C-alpha positions as CSV (number, residue, x, y, z in Angstrom):
1,M,-7.6,12.2,19.1
2,S,-8.4,9.6,16.5
3,E,-5.8,6.9,16.5
4,V,-6.9,3.6,15.1
5,R,-5.6,0.3,16.3
6,F,-6.1,-3.2,14.9
7,E,-4.9,-6.0,17.3
8,D,-4.8,-9.6,15.9
9,V,-7.9,-9.0,13.9
10,R,-9.3,-12.0,12.1
11,K,-12.3,-12.4,9.8
12,V,-13.6,-15.9,8.8
13,Y,-16.6,-16.6,6.7
14,D,-18.6,-19.8,6.8
15,G,-16.2,-21.3,9.4
16,D,-13.3,-21.8,7.0
17,I,-12.9,-18.9,4.5
18,V,-10.3,-16.6,6.0
19,A,-10.6,-13.1,4.6
20,V,-8.3,-11.4,7.1
21,D,-5.8,-13.2,9.2
22,D,-4.3,-11.9,12.5
23,F,-4.0,-8.3,11.2
24,S,-2.3,-5.8,13.6
25,L,-1.6,-2.1,12.8
26,D,-1.4,1.2,14.6
27,I,-2.6,4.3,12.7
28,E,-1.5,7.7,14.0
29,D,-3.9,10.6,14.5
30,G,-4.2,12.5,11.2
31,E,-2.4,9.9,9.2
32,F,-3.3,9.0,5.6
33,I,-3.1,5.2,5.2
34,T,-3.7,3.4,2.0
35,V,-4.6,-0.3,2.0
36,V,-3.7,-1.9,-1.3
37,G,-3.7,-5.4,-2.7
38,P,-5.2,-7.6,-5.5
39,S,-8.9,-8.6,-5.6
40,G,-9.7,-10.9,-2.7
41,S,-6.8,-9.7,-0.6
42,G,-9.1,-8.6,2.3
43,K,-8.7,-4.9,2.0
44,S,-12.4,-4.0,1.7
45,T,-13.3,-6.5,4.5
46,L,-10.8,-4.7,6.7
47,L,-12.4,-1.3,6.0
48,R,-15.9,-2.7,6.6
49,M,-14.9,-4.1,9.9
50,L,-13.5,-0.8,11.0
51,A,-16.7,0.9,9.8
52,G,-18.8,-1.6,11.8
53,L,-20.4,-3.1,8.7
54,E,-18.8,-6.5,9.3
55,E,-18.4,-8.3,12.6
56,I,-14.9,-9.4,13.4
57,S,-14.2,-13.0,14.2
58,D,-11.4,-12.4,16.6
59,G,-9.1,-9.6,17.9
60,S,-10.0,-6.0,18.6
61,I,-10.4,-2.7,16.8
62,S,-10.1,0.6,18.7
63,I,-10.7,4.2,17.6
64,G,-9.4,7.0,19.8
65,G,-8.5,4.5,22.5
66,R,-12.1,3.1,22.6
67,V,-12.6,-0.6,21.7
68,V,-15.4,-0.6,19.1
69,N,-15.9,-4.3,18.6
70,D,-19.5,-4.1,19.9
71,V,-20.2,-0.5,19.0
72,P,-22.9,-0.1,16.2
73,A,-21.7,1.5,13.0
74,Q,-23.7,4.7,13.5
75,D,-22.0,5.3,16.9
76,R,-18.4,4.9,15.8
77,N,-18.1,8.5,14.5
78,V,-16.6,7.4,11.2
79,A,-17.7,8.5,7.7
80,M,-17.4,6.3,4.6
81,V,-17.1,7.1,0.9
82,F,-18.1,4.2,-1.3
83,Q,-17.0,3.2,-4.8
84,N,-20.5,3.8,-6.2
85,Y,-21.0,7.0,-4.1
86,A,-24.4,5.8,-2.7
87,L,-26.2,9.0,-3.3
88,Y,-30.0,9.3,-3.0
89,P,-31.2,9.9,-6.6
90,H,-34.4,11.7,-5.5
91,M,-32.6,14.1,-3.2
92,T,-30.8,17.3,-4.2
93,V,-27.1,17.6,-3.5
94,R,-27.9,19.8,-0.4
95,K,-30.2,17.1,1.0
96,N,-27.8,14.3,0.2
97,M,-25.1,16.1,2.2
98,S,-27.3,17.0,5.1
99,Y,-29.4,13.9,5.5
100,G,-26.9,12.0,7.6
101,L,-26.4,14.9,10.0
102,K,-30.1,15.2,10.5
103,L,-30.4,11.6,11.5
104,T,-27.3,11.3,13.7
105,S,-26.9,14.7,15.4
106,D,-28.9,17.3,17.3
107,L,-27.5,20.2,15.3
108,S,-30.0,22.9,14.3
109,N,-31.1,23.4,10.7
110,D,-28.9,26.6,10.5
111,E,-25.8,24.7,11.8
112,I,-26.4,21.9,9.4
113,A,-26.8,24.4,6.5
114,D,-23.6,26.1,7.4
115,R,-21.7,22.9,7.5
116,V,-23.1,21.8,4.1
117,E,-22.3,25.1,2.5
118,E,-18.7,25.1,3.9
119,A,-18.1,21.6,2.7
120,A,-19.6,22.3,-0.7
121,E,-17.3,25.3,-1.1
122,M,-14.3,23.2,-0.1
123,M,-15.3,20.6,-2.7
124,G,-16.0,23.2,-5.4
125,I,-19.7,22.2,-5.8
126,E,-21.4,25.2,-4.1
127,D,-23.2,25.9,-7.4
128,Q,-24.6,22.4,-7.6
129,L,-26.5,22.2,-4.3
130,G,-29.9,22.5,-5.9
131,K,-29.3,19.7,-8.5
132,K,-30.0,16.0,-8.2
133,P,-27.3,13.4,-8.7
134,A,-28.5,12.5,-12.3
135,A,-27.6,16.0,-13.4
136,L,-24.0,15.7,-12.2
137,S,-20.9,14.3,-13.8
138,G,-19.1,11.4,-12.2
139,G,-16.5,13.7,-10.8
140,Q,-19.2,15.9,-9.3
141,Q,-20.9,13.0,-7.7
142,Q,-17.7,11.9,-6.2
143,R,-17.3,15.4,-4.7
144,V,-20.8,15.2,-3.3
145,A,-20.1,11.8,-1.6
146,T,-16.8,13.2,-0.1
147,G,-18.6,16.4,1.0
148,R,-21.3,14.3,2.7
149,A,-18.5,12.6,4.7
150,I,-16.8,16.0,5.5
151,V,-19.9,17.6,7.0
152,R,-20.1,14.9,9.7
153,E,-16.6,16.0,11.0
154,P,-15.8,12.3,11.9
155,E,-12.9,11.0,13.8
156,V,-11.9,8.8,10.8
157,F,-12.6,9.0,7.0
158,L,-13.0,5.6,5.3
159,M,-12.7,5.5,1.5
160,D,-13.4,2.3,-0.5
161,E,-12.0,2.8,-4.0
162,P,-13.8,6.2,-4.4
163,L,-12.0,7.1,-7.7
164,S,-12.3,3.8,-9.6
165,N,-15.3,5.0,-11.7
166,L,-13.5,8.1,-13.0
167,D,-11.5,8.5,-16.1
168,A,-7.7,8.6,-15.8
169,K,-7.3,12.4,-16.1
170,L,-10.1,13.1,-13.5
171,R,-8.7,10.4,-11.2
172,A,-5.3,12.1,-11.2
173,H,-7.0,15.5,-10.4
174,M,-9.1,14.0,-7.6
175,R,-6.1,12.4,-6.0
176,T,-4.6,15.8,-5.6
177,E,-7.9,17.2,-4.3
178,L,-8.3,14.5,-1.7
179,Q,-4.8,15.0,-0.5
180,R,-5.4,18.7,-0.1
181,I,-8.6,18.2,1.8
182,Q,-7.1,15.6,4.1
183,D,-4.2,18.0,4.8
184,D,-6.6,20.8,5.5
185,L,-8.8,18.7,7.8
186,D,-6.0,16.6,9.4
187,T,-8.5,13.8,9.8
188,T,-7.2,10.2,10.1
189,T,-8.0,8.5,6.7
190,V,-8.0,4.9,5.7
191,Y,-8.2,4.6,1.9
192,V,-8.7,1.2,0.1
193,T,-7.6,0.8,-3.5
194,H,-6.3,-1.8,-6.0
195,D,-4.4,1.0,-7.8
196,Q,-0.8,1.1,-6.7
197,E,-0.3,4.5,-8.3
198,E,-2.9,5.9,-5.9
199,A,-1.2,4.1,-3.0
200,L,2.3,5.5,-3.9
201,T,1.2,9.1,-4.5
202,M,-1.4,9.7,-1.8
203,S,-0.2,7.9,1.3
204,D,1.8,8.6,4.5
205,R,2.1,4.9,4.7
206,V,1.0,1.9,2.5
207,V,-0.4,-1.3,3.9
208,I,0.0,-4.2,1.4
209,L,-2.3,-7.3,1.8
210,D,-2.4,-10.6,0.0
211,G,-4.8,-13.4,0.8
212,G,-5.8,-11.7,4.0
213,D,-2.2,-11.6,5.3
214,L,-0.2,-8.4,5.9
215,Q,2.8,-8.4,3.6
216,Q,4.4,-5.0,4.4
217,V,3.7,-1.6,6.0
218,G,5.9,1.4,5.1
219,T,6.1,4.7,3.4
220,P,5.7,4.7,-0.4
221,K,9.5,5.0,-0.8
222,E,10.1,2.1,1.6
223,V,7.7,-0.4,-0.1
224,F,9.1,0.6,-3.5
225,N,12.8,0.6,-2.7
226,R,12.8,-2.0,0.0
227,P,10.1,-4.6,-0.8
228,A,9.9,-7.2,2.0
229,N,9.2,-10.1,-0.2
230,L,8.6,-11.4,-3.8
231,F,4.9,-10.5,-3.6
232,V,5.5,-6.9,-2.7
233,A,8.3,-6.5,-5.3
234,D,6.1,-7.9,-8.0
235,F,2.9,-6.0,-7.0
236,I,4.4,-2.5,-6.5
237,G,5.9,-0.8,-9.5
238,S,4.8,-0.3,-13.1
239,P,6.2,-1.9,-15.2
240,S,6.7,-4.6,-12.5
241,M,10.1,-5.7,-11.3
242,N,12.1,-8.2,-13.5
243,F,12.9,-11.5,-11.9
244,F,15.7,-13.9,-12.8
245,D,16.3,-17.4,-11.4
246,V,19.9,-17.4,-10.0
247,E,22.2,-19.5,-7.9
248,L,25.1,-18.2,-5.8
249,H,28.4,-19.8,-6.6
250,G,31.2,-18.2,-4.6
251,A,30.6,-14.5,-5.1
252,T,28.9,-14.9,-8.5
253,L,25.2,-15.0,-9.2
254,E,24.7,-17.4,-12.0
255,S,21.6,-17.4,-14.2
256,K,20.7,-19.0,-17.5
257,A,21.3,-15.7,-19.3
258,F,24.3,-14.1,-17.4
259,S,26.7,-14.1,-14.5
260,Y,27.0,-11.2,-12.1
261,E,29.7,-10.9,-9.5
262,V,28.7,-9.4,-6.1
263,S,30.7,-7.9,-3.3
264,A,31.9,-10.0,-0.4
265,E,29.5,-8.1,1.9
266,T,26.5,-9.0,-0.4
267,R,27.8,-12.6,-0.7
268,D,28.0,-13.0,3.1
269,R,24.5,-11.4,3.6
270,I,23.0,-13.9,1.1
271,R,24.8,-16.8,2.8
272,E,23.6,-15.7,6.2
273,R,19.9,-15.1,5.3
274,A,19.0,-17.5,2.5
275,V,18.0,-21.0,3.1
276,S,19.8,-22.3,0.0
277,D,21.5,-21.2,-3.1
278,D,18.2,-21.2,-5.0
279,L,17.5,-17.5,-5.3
280,V,15.6,-15.0,-7.3
281,L,17.3,-11.8,-8.5
282,G,15.0,-8.7,-8.9
283,V,15.8,-5.6,-10.8
284,R,13.4,-2.8,-11.6
285,P,13.2,-1.8,-15.3
286,E,14.4,1.8,-14.5
287,H,17.5,0.4,-12.8
288,F,19.0,-1.1,-15.9
289,H,21.5,0.9,-18.0
290,F,23.4,0.3,-21.1
291,A,26.8,-1.4,-21.0
292,E,29.3,-2.5,-23.6
293,R,28.6,-6.1,-24.8
294,G,31.3,-8.4,-23.5
295,S,32.3,-6.2,-20.5
296,A,32.2,-7.5,-17.0
297,D,28.6,-8.1,-15.7
298,A,27.1,-7.0,-19.0
299,I,24.0,-8.9,-20.0
300,P,24.0,-9.6,-23.8
301,A,20.4,-9.0,-25.0
302,E,18.4,-8.9,-28.2
303,L,15.8,-6.1,-28.6
304,D,12.3,-7.6,-29.2
305,V,10.3,-4.4,-29.0
306,H,11.2,-0.7,-28.5
307,E,8.2,1.2,-27.2
308,P,8.7,5.0,-26.9
309,V,6.2,6.7,-24.6
310,G,7.0,10.5,-24.6
311,D,10.5,10.9,-23.1
312,D,10.4,7.3,-21.7
313,N,11.6,4.3,-23.6
314,Y,10.5,0.7,-22.8
315,F,12.9,-1.9,-24.2
316,Y,11.5,-5.4,-24.2
317,L,14.6,-7.6,-24.2
318,R,15.5,-11.2,-24.5
319,S,18.7,-12.9,-23.3
320,D,19.1,-16.7,-23.9
321,G,15.4,-17.2,-23.8
322,V,14.9,-15.0,-20.7
323,E,12.6,-12.0,-21.2
324,F,12.9,-8.7,-19.3
325,T,12.1,-5.0,-19.5
326,M,14.3,-2.0,-19.4
327,R,13.1,1.6,-19.0
328,V,15.3,4.6,-19.8
329,M,14.7,8.3,-20.6
330,G,16.1,10.0,-23.7
331,D,16.1,9.8,-27.5
332,Y,17.2,6.3,-28.5
333,R,17.0,4.7,-31.9
334,Y,17.1,1.0,-31.9
335,D,15.5,-1.5,-34.3
336,E,14.0,-4.8,-33.4
337,G,16.6,-7.5,-33.5
338,D,19.5,-5.2,-32.5
339,E,22.0,-6.7,-30.1
340,I,22.7,-4.5,-27.1
341,G,24.4,-4.9,-23.7
342,V,22.8,-3.8,-20.4
343,T,23.7,-4.0,-16.7
344,F,22.6,-2.8,-13.3
345,D,24.3,-1.5,-10.1
346,E,24.6,-3.9,-7.1
347,D,22.9,-1.4,-4.8
348,K,19.8,-1.4,-7.0
349,M,19.3,-5.2,-7.0
350,H,17.1,-7.3,-4.8
351,I,17.8,-10.9,-3.8
352,F,14.9,-13.1,-2.7
353,D,15.2,-16.5,-1.1
354,R,12.9,-18.7,-3.2
355,A,11.9,-21.0,-0.3
356,S,10.6,-18.2,2.0
357,G,10.1,-15.4,-0.6
358,N,11.8,-12.9,1.7
359,N,14.1,-10.2,0.4
360,V,17.5,-11.1,2.0
361,M,18.8,-7.6,1.2
362,V,16.5,-5.8,3.7
363,D,15.7,-6.3,7.3
364,T,12.5,-8.2,7.0
365,G,11.4,-7.3,10.5
366,R,11.3,-3.7,9.6
367,A,8.3,-4.3,7.4
368,T,6.0,-4.5,10.4
369,E,8.0,-2.4,12.8
370,T,7.2,0.7,10.8
371,A,3.5,0.2,11.7
372,H,4.3,1.5,15.2
373,E,6.5,4.5,14.2
374,P,5.4,8.0,13.5
375,T,5.8,8.8,9.8
376,P,6.6,12.2,8.3
377,Q,3.7,13.9,6.5
378,R,3.6,14.0,2.7
379,T,5.5,16.8,1.0
């Protein structure tokens, strides 16, 4: 079994630079976890501590029930795929894939050769084994690096932005390939990326970090539909969520651009959970729809830019100086400067308490409770 557990893990550099702060997470055996966040959020540091490439300042990390704080990297039975692939340029693909096994195992040459050929076939590079890395494309080099990790049959795969050097089309293809391989091998995988699309499409669960602090853990649907706070709401989703400064007066959300009446249930929830009436309303671009100007809860807006992208339409709107984005599918013909009305459904909105940043429409405790619950596999 290869469960991974972080308990109150902390990493401090030079005595005062906190890279990871009191991080706790349980990862199930065979689970695919993606760690996502902006640059400097601590995601690569977290991975390197798990790999044994960085010492932890406090807390504990265990793999398969064994605390590995003082276990050298080569004895942790993990395999890592790096962003730059880290292939030996003077070695053939076969030697690159077998080198680690020869150093760390007592397998015979025939057993090593069998593993290499099996992994190469799985990665679709069986005809590249005699070539050196310089003769391979970026995608093929990525496959070699992944194959080198596979031959070790580790307890845990660690991947640090392995697709970031590939073009968009190849990146999308390799996402599918990595998911297929992980499903076939059923090996616990921790995958670090700054690309939210990778996080939302590949993961059983997503771990979101900011400034070394855990912001939310959940399935891709949970972090998208039920963001725990303003940071998660802004970071997850493309285009990002629209935000409006609002105050609650009675049962009405009042903003500079519009008024929106909410149900008694929503009003009471806001009153109970928000520190004050100073709130932020969040609505995703795809959750706006057209409404007749002047109707109840309609937002009167002027079209700044209409950007058709295939069957998608991005409308960049302005209402009383407030800018926001709407995304709809279909064939729409509007000109810049057209006056239109839009609105949204109450069950699609998010209300954030400005003081704490928390989403008052969701159970904030659930963001970390999901870290200890089994999660259904991807479909």
